[in-house]
VODO-593483 format. One record per residue: x, y, z of N, C-alpha, C in turn; residue number from 1; chain. Coordinates in nm, 4 decimals. Each point is the difference from the previous one (the first is absolute). Example, Ala and Ser with C-alpha at 12.3 -4.5 7.8 and 13.67 -1.06 7.14 Angstrom:
+----------+----------+----------+----------+----------+----------+----------+----------+----------+--------+------+
|   n.east |  n.north |     n.up |  ca.east | ca.north |    ca.up |   c.east |  c.north |     c.up | vodren | papa |
+----------+----------+----------+----------+----------+----------+----------+----------+----------+--------+------+
|   1.3190 |  -0.5690 |   0.7800 |  -0.0890 |   0.1190 |   0.0000 |   0.0900 |   0.1200 |   0.0000 |      1 |    A |
|  -0.0350 |   0.1050 |  -0.0720 |   0.0820 |   0.1190 |   0.0060 |  -0.0770 |   0.1090 |   0.0730 |      2 |    A |
+----------+----------+----------+----------+----------+----------+----------+----------+----------+--------+------+
//
This chain:
+----------+----------+----------+----------+----------+----------+----------+----------+----------+--------+------+
|   n.east |  n.north |     n.up |  ca.east | ca.north |    ca.up |   c.east |  c.north |     c.up | vodren | papa |
+----------+----------+----------+----------+----------+----------+----------+----------+----------+--------+------+
|  -3.3891 |  -1.1459 |  -5.8491 |  -0.0038 |   0.1438 |   0.0039 |   0.0053 |   0.0544 |  -0.1421 |      1 |    A |
|  -0.0897 |   0.0904 |  -0.0319 |  -0.0078 |   0.0567 |  -0.1334 |   0.0846 |   0.1252 |  -0.0077 |      2 |    A |
|   0.0845 |   0.0068 |  -0.1032 |   0.0824 |   0.1178 |  -0.0223 |  -0.0476 |   0.0697 |  -0.1250 |      3 |    A |
|  -0.0098 |   0.1320 |   0.0043 |  -0.0396 |   0.0784 |  -0.1159 |   0.1046 |   0.1074 |  -0.0220 |      4 |    A |
|   0.0425 |   0.0164 |  -0.1256 |   0.0942 |   0.1046 |  -0.0314 |  -0.0304 |   0.0533 |  -0.1394 |      5 |    A |
|   0.0502 |   0.1179 |  -0.0304 |  -0.0263 |   0.0635 |  -0.1291 |   0.1093 |  -0.0412 |  -0.0970 |      6 |    A |
|  -0.0429 |  -0.0594 |  -0.1110 |   0.0927 |  -0.0435 |  -0.1043 |   0.0353 |   0.1173 |  -0.0908 |      7 |    A |
|  -0.0981 |   0.0743 |  -0.0442 |   0.0194 |   0.1211 |  -0.0789 |  -0.1255 |   0.0834 |   0.0139 |      8 |    A |
|  -0.0032 |   0.1146 |  -0.0603 |  -0.1127 |   0.0908 |   0.0146 |  -0.1292 |  -0.0691 |  -0.0393 |      9 |    A |
|  -0.0947 |  -0.0103 |   0.0911 |  -0.1320 |  -0.0553 |  -0.0286 |  -0.0086 |  -0.1509 |   0.0083 |     10 |    A |
|   0.1103 |  -0.0681 |   0.0265 |  -0.0009 |  -0.1459 |   0.0072 |   0.0478 |  -0.0424 |   0.1375 |     11 |    A |
|  -0.0841 |  -0.0698 |   0.0732 |   0.0408 |  -0.0524 |   0.1299 |   0.0109 |  -0.1504 |  -0.0092 |     12 |    A |
|   0.0903 |  -0.0535 |   0.0769 |   0.0226 |  -0.1440 |   0.0002 |  -0.0260 |  -0.0511 |   0.1401 |     13 |    A |
|  -0.0732 |  -0.1104 |   0.0072 |  -0.0303 |  -0.0605 |   0.1281 |   0.0515 |  -0.1427 |  -0.0009 |     14 |    A |
|   0.0781 |  -0.0361 |   0.1013 |   0.0521 |  -0.1363 |   0.0056 |  -0.1025 |  -0.0952 |   0.0593 |     15 |    A |
|  -0.0926 |   0.0511 |   0.0794 |  -0.1041 |  -0.0850 |   0.0568 |   0.0569 |  -0.1117 |   0.0849 |     16 |    A |
|  -0.0838 |  -0.0975 |   0.0339 |   0.0450 |  -0.1120 |   0.0817 |   0.0798 |  -0.1011 |  -0.0808 |     17 |    A |
|  -0.0268 |  -0.0096 |  -0.1321 |   0.0642 |  -0.1025 |  -0.0813 |   0.1384 |   0.0423 |  -0.0488 |     18 |    A |
|   0.0424 |   0.1215 |   0.0327 |   0.1295 |   0.0541 |  -0.0398 |   0.0158 |   0.0149 |  -0.1510 |     19 |    A |
|  -0.1120 |   0.0010 |  -0.0741 |   0.0071 |   0.0235 |  -0.1440 |  -0.0386 |   0.1441 |  -0.0268 |     20 |    A |
|   0.0560 |   0.0570 |  -0.1039 |  -0.0279 |   0.1390 |  -0.0316 |  -0.1276 |   0.0107 |  -0.0822 |     21 |    A |
|  -0.0822 |   0.0975 |   0.0313 |  -0.1187 |   0.0283 |  -0.0805 |  -0.0069 |   0.1497 |  -0.0201 |     22 |    A |
|  -0.0230 |   0.0417 |  -0.1231 |  -0.0035 |   0.1421 |  -0.0304 |  -0.1331 |   0.0589 |   0.0426 |     23 |    A |
|   0.0043 |   0.1205 |   0.0549 |  -0.1198 |   0.0664 |   0.0475 |  -0.0803 |   0.0659 |  -0.1101 |     24 |    A |
|   0.0618 |   0.0323 |  -0.1127 |  -0.0729 |   0.0593 |  -0.1108 |   0.0294 |  -0.0792 |  -0.1259 |     25 |    A |
|  -0.0789 |   0.0240 |  -0.1024 |   0.0120 |  -0.0735 |  -0.1248 |   0.1004 |   0.0688 |  -0.0919 |     26 |    A |
|   0.1208 |  -0.0547 |  -0.0151 |   0.0989 |   0.0654 |  -0.0839 |  -0.0371 |  -0.0008 |  -0.1474 |     27 |    A |
|  -0.0814 |  -0.0926 |  -0.0450 |  -0.0382 |  -0.0050 |  -0.1410 |  -0.1099 |   0.1000 |  -0.0323 |     28 |    A |
|  -0.0592 |   0.0642 |   0.1001 |  -0.1064 |   0.0962 |  -0.0221 |   0.0506 |   0.1412 |  -0.0227 |     29 |    A |
|   0.1267 |   0.0155 |  -0.0353 |   0.0609 |   0.1309 |  -0.0201 |  -0.0492 |   0.0585 |  -0.1325 |     30 |    A |
|  -0.0386 |   0.1264 |   0.0036 |  -0.0425 |   0.0698 |  -0.1214 |   0.1216 |   0.0663 |  -0.0614 |     31 |    A |
|   0.0266 |  -0.0327 |  -0.1243 |   0.1148 |   0.0560 |  -0.0696 |  -0.0426 |   0.1224 |  -0.0806 |     32 |    A |
|   0.0869 |   0.1003 |  -0.0054 |  -0.0225 |   0.1207 |  -0.0778 |   0.0969 |  -0.0021 |  -0.1175 |     33 |    A |
|  -0.0543 |   0.0209 |  -0.1207 |   0.0840 |   0.0021 |  -0.1201 |   0.0147 |   0.1437 |  -0.0470 |     34 |    A |
|   0.1227 |   0.0356 |  -0.0407 |   0.0225 |   0.1330 |  -0.0549 |   0.1113 |  -0.0044 |  -0.1031 |     35 |    A |
|   0.0073 |   0.1050 |  -0.0807 |   0.1005 |   0.0094 |  -0.1049 |   0.0849 |   0.1240 |   0.0260 |     36 |    A |
|   0.1309 |  -0.0168 |  -0.0111 |   0.0943 |   0.1108 |   0.0171 |   0.1117 |  -0.0148 |  -0.1028 |     37 |    A |
|   0.0205 |   0.1019 |  -0.0800 |   0.1019 |  -0.0012 |  -0.1064 |  -0.0139 |  -0.1208 |  -0.0924 |     38 |    A |
|  -0.1221 |  -0.0345 |  -0.0348 |  -0.0241 |  -0.1091 |  -0.0940 |   0.0096 |  -0.1393 |   0.0593 |     39 |    A |
|   0.0295 |  -0.0116 |   0.1277 |   0.0119 |  -0.1303 |   0.0642 |  -0.1131 |  -0.0173 |   0.1010 |     40 |    A |
|  -0.0595 |  -0.1209 |   0.0035 |  -0.1091 |  -0.0277 |   0.0926 |   0.0529 |  -0.0580 |   0.1304 |     41 |    A |
|  -0.0607 |   0.0445 |   0.1104 |   0.0360 |  -0.0464 |   0.1336 |  -0.1258 |  -0.0476 |   0.0706 |     42 |    A |
|   0.0180 |  -0.0885 |   0.0980 |  -0.1110 |  -0.0494 |   0.0806 |   0.0476 |  -0.0074 |   0.1450 |     43 |    A |
|  -0.0803 |   0.0558 |   0.0902 |   0.0400 |   0.0047 |   0.1398 |  -0.1218 |  -0.0043 |   0.0914 |     44 |    A |
|   0.0139 |  -0.0572 |   0.1182 |  -0.1114 |   0.0020 |   0.0952 |  -0.0074 |   0.1325 |   0.0770 |     45 |    A |
|   0.1089 |   0.0787 |   0.0005 |   0.0047 |   0.1255 |   0.0740 |   0.0552 |   0.1090 |  -0.0915 |     46 |    A |
|  -0.0905 |   0.0748 |  -0.0616 |   0.0391 |   0.0990 |  -0.1003 |   0.0863 |   0.1113 |   0.0595 |     47 |    A |
|  -0.0397 |   0.0542 |   0.1147 |   0.0744 |   0.1105 |   0.0586 |   0.1441 |  -0.0403 |   0.0318 |     48 |    A |
|   0.0173 |  -0.1183 |   0.0550 |   0.1338 |  -0.0483 |   0.0352 |   0.0856 |  -0.0186 |  -0.1259 |     49 |    A |
|  -0.0599 |  -0.0562 |  -0.1038 |   0.0726 |  -0.0219 |  -0.1251 |   0.0417 |   0.1331 |  -0.0623 |     50 |    A |
|  -0.0900 |   0.0979 |   0.0021 |   0.0328 |   0.1309 |  -0.0567 |   0.1109 |   0.0686 |   0.0789 |     51 |    A |
|  -0.0027 |  -0.0139 |   0.1322 |   0.1079 |   0.0566 |   0.0825 |   0.1344 |  -0.0631 |  -0.0354 |     52 |    A |
|  -0.0009 |  -0.1308 |  -0.0165 |   0.1259 |  -0.0698 |  -0.0344 |   0.0528 |   0.0423 |  -0.1368 |     53 |    A |
|  -0.0923 |   0.0243 |  -0.0932 |   0.0394 |   0.0423 |  -0.1348 |   0.0276 |   0.1501 |  -0.0079 |     54 |    A |
|  -0.0312 |   0.0719 |   0.1095 |   0.0183 |   0.1447 |   0.0092 |  -0.0777 |   0.0749 |  -0.1078 |     55 |    A |
|  -0.1281 |  -0.0410 |  -0.0151 |  -0.0909 |   0.0659 |  -0.0930 |  -0.1323 |   0.0245 |   0.0718 |     56 |    A |
|  -0.0907 |   0.0754 |  -0.0649 |  -0.1296 |   0.0294 |   0.0605 |  -0.1124 |  -0.0601 |  -0.0851 |     57 |    A |
|  -0.1221 |   0.0101 |   0.0505 |  -0.1160 |  -0.0538 |  -0.0720 |  -0.0213 |   0.0711 |  -0.1328 |     58 |    A |
|   0.0425 |   0.1249 |  -0.0084 |  -0.0154 |   0.0757 |  -0.1243 |   0.0907 |  -0.0536 |  -0.1111 |     59 |    A |
|   0.1055 |  -0.0720 |   0.0362 |   0.0960 |  -0.0524 |  -0.0977 |  -0.0434 |  -0.1326 |  -0.0622 |     60 |    A |
|  -0.1039 |  -0.0621 |   0.0551 |  -0.0380 |  -0.1341 |  -0.0458 |  -0.1375 |   0.0007 |  -0.0656 |     61 |    A |
|  -0.0289 |  -0.1089 |  -0.0697 |  -0.1323 |  -0.0233 |  -0.0580 |  -0.0558 |  -0.1268 |   0.0646 |     62 |    A |
|  -0.1094 |   0.0153 |   0.0741 |  -0.0620 |  -0.1167 |   0.0626 |  -0.0667 |  -0.0857 |  -0.1057 |     63 |    A |
|   0.0159 |  -0.1302 |   0.0125 |  -0.0594 |  -0.0947 |  -0.0948 |  -0.1118 |  -0.0776 |   0.0677 |     64 |    A |
|  -0.1087 |  -0.0199 |  -0.0723 |  -0.1100 |  -0.0813 |   0.0506 |   0.0324 |  -0.1463 |  -0.0200 |     65 |    A |
|  -0.0613 |  -0.0888 |   0.0784 |   0.0232 |  -0.1439 |  -0.0218 |  -0.0374 |  -0.0369 |  -0.1436 |     66 |    A |
|   0.0840 |  -0.0782 |  -0.0629 |  -0.0195 |  -0.0365 |  -0.1395 |  -0.0954 |  -0.1180 |  -0.0103 |     67 |    A |
|  -0.1212 |   0.0254 |  -0.0490 |  -0.1004 |  -0.1055 |  -0.0125 |   0.0391 |  -0.1021 |  -0.1067 |     68 |    A |
|   0.0703 |   0.0444 |  -0.1047 |   0.0402 |  -0.0916 |  -0.1063 |   0.0950 |  -0.1072 |   0.0529 |     69 |    A |
|   0.0927 |   0.0383 |   0.0888 |   0.0925 |  -0.0972 |   0.0580 |  -0.0752 |  -0.1030 |   0.0824 |     70 |    A |
|  -0.0996 |   0.0451 |   0.0765 |  -0.0797 |  -0.0926 |   0.0804 |  -0.0800 |  -0.0940 |  -0.0888 |     71 |    A |
|  -0.0531 |   0.0521 |  -0.1123 |  -0.0745 |  -0.0845 |  -0.0926 |   0.0902 |  -0.1044 |  -0.0635 |     72 |    A |
|   0.1234 |   0.0386 |  -0.0342 |   0.0945 |  -0.0948 |  -0.0578 |   0.0327 |  -0.1115 |   0.0986 |     73 |    A |
|   0.0176 |   0.0367 |   0.1279 |   0.0264 |  -0.1012 |   0.1020 |  -0.1177 |  -0.0950 |   0.0127 |     74 |    A |
|  -0.1209 |   0.0530 |  -0.0066 |  -0.1197 |  -0.0817 |   0.0102 |  -0.0097 |  -0.0943 |  -0.1199 |     75 |    A |
|   0.0336 |   0.0508 |  -0.1203 |  -0.0051 |  -0.0829 |  -0.1199 |   0.0980 |  -0.1166 |   0.0074 |     76 |    A |
|   0.1150 |   0.0206 |   0.0631 |   0.0988 |  -0.1063 |   0.0128 |  -0.0561 |  -0.1178 |   0.0798 |     77 |    A |
|  -0.0855 |   0.0306 |   0.0960 |  -0.0563 |  -0.1034 |   0.0850 |  -0.1164 |  -0.0733 |  -0.0659 |     78 |    A |
|  -0.0608 |   0.0602 |  -0.1030 |  -0.1157 |  -0.0605 |  -0.0635 |   0.0416 |  -0.1122 |  -0.0943 |     79 |    A |
|  -0.0860 |  -0.1003 |  -0.0106 |   0.0232 |  -0.1134 |  -0.0889 |  -0.0538 |   0.0347 |  -0.1386 |     80 |    A |
|   0.0753 |  -0.0330 |  -0.1037 |  -0.0460 |   0.0226 |  -0.1371 |  -0.1063 |  -0.1041 |  -0.0321 |     81 |    A |
|  -0.1115 |   0.0461 |  -0.0559 |  -0.1101 |  -0.0898 |  -0.0331 |  -0.0217 |  -0.0015 |  -0.1506 |     82 |    A |
|  -0.0309 |  -0.1171 |  -0.0524 |  -0.0279 |  -0.0183 |  -0.1414 |  -0.1460 |  -0.0398 |  -0.0155 |     83 |    A |
|  -0.0644 |   0.0535 |  -0.1045 |  -0.1417 |  -0.0267 |  -0.0236 |  -0.0159 |  -0.0690 |  -0.1352 |     84 |    A |
|  -0.0772 |  -0.1067 |  -0.0002 |  -0.0307 |  -0.0748 |  -0.1220 |  -0.1511 |  -0.0093 |  -0.0148 |     85 |    A |
|  -0.0508 |   0.0280 |  -0.1213 |  -0.1440 |  -0.0072 |  -0.0260 |  -0.0287 |  -0.1144 |  -0.0958 |     86 |    A |
|  -0.1025 |  -0.0782 |   0.0347 |  -0.0433 |  -0.1102 |  -0.0860 |  -0.0788 |   0.0581 |  -0.1164 |     87 |    A |
|   0.0393 |  -0.0369 |  -0.1236 |  -0.0638 |   0.0556 |  -0.1188 |  -0.1413 |  -0.0519 |  -0.0208 |     88 |    A |
|  -0.0335 |  -0.1175 |   0.0557 |  -0.1330 |  -0.0580 |  -0.0180 |  -0.0970 |   0.0434 |   0.1094 |     89 |    A |
|   0.0441 |  -0.0050 |   0.1247 |  -0.0914 |   0.0259 |   0.1117 |   0.0130 |   0.1413 |   0.0573 |     90 |    A |
|   0.1136 |   0.0646 |  -0.0201 |   0.0217 |   0.1324 |   0.0568 |   0.0539 |  -0.0033 |   0.1420 |     91 |    A |
|   0.0169 |  -0.1202 |   0.0579 |   0.0553 |  -0.0108 |   0.1352 |   0.1429 |   0.0541 |   0.0022 |     92 |    A |
|   0.0385 |   0.0509 |   0.1143 |   0.1341 |   0.0568 |   0.0153 |   0.0741 |  -0.0750 |   0.1102 |     93 |    A |
|   0.1254 |  -0.0352 |  -0.0283 |   0.0885 |  -0.0597 |   0.0996 |   0.1040 |   0.1056 |   0.0350 |     94 |    A |
|   0.0159 |   0.0269 |   0.1282 |   0.1041 |   0.0891 |   0.0486 |   0.1012 |  -0.0855 |   0.0752 |     95 |    A |
|   0.1256 |   0.0127 |  -0.0383 |   0.1036 |  -0.0865 |   0.0544 |   0.1311 |   0.0763 |   0.0167 |     96 |    A |
|   0.0909 |  -0.0575 |   0.0760 |   0.1330 |   0.0584 |   0.0153 |   0.0966 |  -0.0557 |  -0.1040 |     97 |    A |
|  -0.0457 |  -0.0962 |  -0.0790 |   0.0840 |  -0.0625 |  -0.1012 |  -0.0211 |   0.0666 |  -0.1356 |     98 |    A |
|   0.1053 |   0.0150 |  -0.0815 |  -0.0136 |   0.0674 |  -0.1293 |  -0.0659 |  -0.0857 |  -0.1086 |     99 |    A |
|  -0.0266 |  -0.1267 |   0.0315 |  -0.0686 |  -0.0873 |  -0.0954 |  -0.0949 |  -0.0919 |   0.0766 |    100 |    A |
|  -0.0729 |  -0.0834 |  -0.0726 |  -0.1002 |  -0.0873 |   0.0633 |   0.0463 |  -0.1450 |   0.0095 |    101 |    A |
|   0.1292 |  -0.0251 |  -0.0017 |   0.0533 |  -0.1365 |   0.0076 |  -0.0329 |  -0.0664 |   0.1333 |    102 |    A |
|  -0.0203 |   0.0779 |   0.1056 |  -0.0301 |  -0.0553 |   0.1316 |  -0.1476 |  -0.0353 |   0.0178 |    103 |    A |
|  -0.0800 |   0.0272 |  -0.1035 |  -0.1432 |  -0.0273 |   0.0071 |  -0.0368 |  -0.1061 |  -0.1023 |    104 |    A |
|  -0.1009 |  -0.0762 |   0.0311 |  -0.0456 |  -0.1062 |  -0.0895 |  -0.1055 |   0.0581 |  -0.0952 |    105 |    A |
|   0.0475 |   0.0858 |  -0.0925 |  -0.0897 |   0.0632 |  -0.0969 |   0.0617 |  -0.0069 |  -0.1392 |    106 |    A |
|  -0.0848 |   0.0143 |  -0.0996 |   0.0460 |   0.0061 |  -0.1385 |   0.0496 |   0.1431 |  -0.0246 |    107 |    A |
|   0.1311 |   0.0168 |  -0.0084 |   0.0570 |   0.1347 |  -0.0091 |  -0.0389 |   0.0739 |  -0.1272 |    108 |    A |
|  -0.0391 |  -0.0727 |  -0.1043 |  -0.0381 |   0.0669 |  -0.1246 |  -0.1325 |   0.0758 |   0.0139 |    109 |    A |
|  -0.0804 |  -0.0317 |   0.1028 |  -0.1269 |   0.0694 |   0.0205 |   0.0129 |   0.1265 |   0.0850 |    110 |    A |
|   0.1213 |   0.0273 |   0.0481 |   0.0217 |   0.1121 |   0.0912 |   0.0920 |   0.1026 |  -0.0634 |    111 |    A |
|  -0.0306 |   0.1280 |   0.0197 |   0.0873 |   0.1068 |  -0.0485 |   0.0439 |   0.0842 |   0.1203 |    112 |    A |
|   0.1240 |   0.0467 |  -0.0087 |   0.0563 |   0.0812 |   0.1085 |  -0.0468 |   0.1453 |  -0.0166 |    113 |    A |
|  -0.0445 |   0.0578 |   0.1093 |  -0.0464 |   0.1400 |  -0.0050 |   0.0983 |   0.0918 |   0.0655 |    114 |    A |
+----------+----------+----------+----------+----------+----------+----------+----------+----------+--------+------+
//
C-alpha cells in the first residue's frame, strides 16, 4: 500500500511499495534571491517570508543580480592548468599539464615555454 503525505510546502513524500522515501519535487532546483540590507548580503528562496521575519519591506532592500564573476571563479577552479611549449626548430607546440618536459622523450633545450 502506497502512502503519500506532505513533508513541507511543495514537497510530497511517497513511501511506495518499497517503503523508501522519495521526494516529489527537486529540492536542489530552488531559485535563491540575493539582496542587501544595511550593508549585509542575504540569500533566501522566499523573499516575502524573509522580509516579514526581518520586519522590513522591499523598499528597504537592494536586490542583487547573480554574480557572474563568482560563477567564473568556480569554473576556473575546476579547469586544469595547461602549459605550452614551442619547438624552436620546427614550430610544433606541445600542450601539457606538466610545468616541464621531463615526462616526454624530447631534447628540452629545443623547446621554449610560452
